[in-house]
C-alpha positions in Angstrom: 117.5 89.9 56.4 121.2 87.5 57.1 124.5 88.5 57.6 125.4 85.8 54.6 123.9 84.8 51.3 123.6 81.1 52.5 121.4 80.6 55.0 120.3 77.1 54.3 121.7 75.1 57.0 121.7 71.9 55.5 123.9 72.9 52.1 127.3 73.8 52.6 128.7 76.8 49.8 130.4 74.7 47.5 133.2 76.6 45.6 131.5 76.9 42.3 128.4 79.0 44.6 130.9 80.4 46.5 132.4 82.0 43.6 129.9 82.8 42.1 128.6 85.0 44.6 131.8 87.0 46.2 132.2 87.9 41.7 134.8 90.9 41.9 135.3 90.7 45.5 136.5 86.7 45.0 140.0 88.3 45.2 139.3 90.3 48.5 138.3 87.1 50.3 140.7 84.9 48.3 143.8 88.1 50.0 142.1 87.8 53.8 142.3 84.1 54.1 146.1 83.7 52.3 146.1 86.7 55.5 145.3 83.9 58.0 146.7 81.3 56.2 150.3 82.2 56.2 150.2 85.3 58.6 148.8 83.9 61.3 149.0 79.9 60.6 145.2 78.7 60.8 142.7 76.8 58.3 139.0 78.1 57.9 135.9 75.4 58.2 133.1 76.4 57.2 130.6 76.4 59.8 126.6 77.8 59.9 125.7 79.8 62.4 122.3 80.3 62.3 119.4 82.2 59.7 119.9 84.6 60.5 123.9 84.7 59.6 124.5 81.7 57.7 127.5 79.6 57.3 130.9 81.6 57.2 134.7 80.6 56.9 135.6 80.7 60.3 139.5 80.5 61.9 140.6 79.6 65.3 143.7 79.7 66.5 144.6 77.9 70.5 140.7 77.5 70.0 139.6 81.2 69.7 138.2 82.7 67.0 140.0 85.5 65.6 137.7 86.3 62.1 134.6 84.6 60.6 133.9 85.6 56.8 130.2 85.7 55.9 129.8 85.2 52.0 127.2 87.6 50.3 126.2 89.1 47.1 129.4 90.5 45.6 130.7 91.4 48.8 131.7 89.2 52.1 131.2 90.7 55.9 133.7 90.2 58.4 133.2 88.9 62.1 136.0 90.6 64.2 135.1 90.3 68.1 137.0 92.3 70.7 137.8 92.0 73.8 137.0 94.9 75.9 140.9 95.6 76.2 141.8 95.4 72.4 138.6 97.5 72.4 140.6 99.9 73.3 144.1 99.2 71.7 141.7 99.3 68.3 140.8 102.5 68.8 144.4 103.8 68.0 144.6 101.6 65.3 145.0 104.2 61.9 141.7 102.7 60.5 139.3 103.7 57.3 136.3 105.7 58.5 133.2 103.2 58.0 135.4 100.4 59.8 136.0 103.3 62.9 132.6 104.2 62.6 131.6 100.2 63.2 134.3 100.1 65.7 132.2 103.3 67.6 129.1 102.7 67.1 129.2 98.7 67.9 127.4 98.0 71.4 129.5 96.9 74.3 129.0 93.2 75.9 130.3 91.5 78.3 133.3 89.3 76.1 133.7 93.0 74.0 132.1 94.0 70.9 130.7 91.7 67.6 132.3 93.6 64.4 130.5 92.9 61.3 132.4 94.3 59.1 131.5 94.7 55.0 134.7 93.5 53.2 134.0 95.7 49.3 137.5 97.0 48.9 141.0 96.4 49.9 140.8 99.0 52.5 138.6 97.4 54.4 140.9 93.7 54.1 143.5 95.8 55.7 141.5 96.8 58.2 140.2 93.3 58.8 143.7 92.4 58.9 145.0 94.9 61.5 142.3 94.0 63.7 143.1 90.3 63.4 146.9 91.1 63.8 145.7 93.1 67.3 143.9 90.1 67.9 146.6 87.6 67.1 148.9 89.3 68.8 147.3 89.4 72.3 146.9 86.1 72.9 150.3 85.3 72.0 151.2 88.0 74.5 148.8 85.9 77.4 
């Protein structure tokens, strides 16, 4: 099973297909896209990440990935990669129980933790925003 819905490398999802797939979670998707554009000053680009992940809307700043958003059926998954330093800082954030569980149970890699966060509520969007803000501030401080 893939992270995203659109797994055909030869077909980037069209805006209508994206809206149809996201259905009721489209306003959440739009909220996060707006946050990335207005709050972080970056535009997304669709990228294909292989058959296990599919197409994602990726936001980068300073050559650094902030978040990738994988559209699914009625929801989407936000991928946030946190460095070991940021994992410790994220542990101090007020996060929803599901997000906290994912943060705590995700395996450590040398580059940090790859968090795949299902987004189906405004609370989920807020958690992704908190994690992205942590990355954004961390990079600006470097």
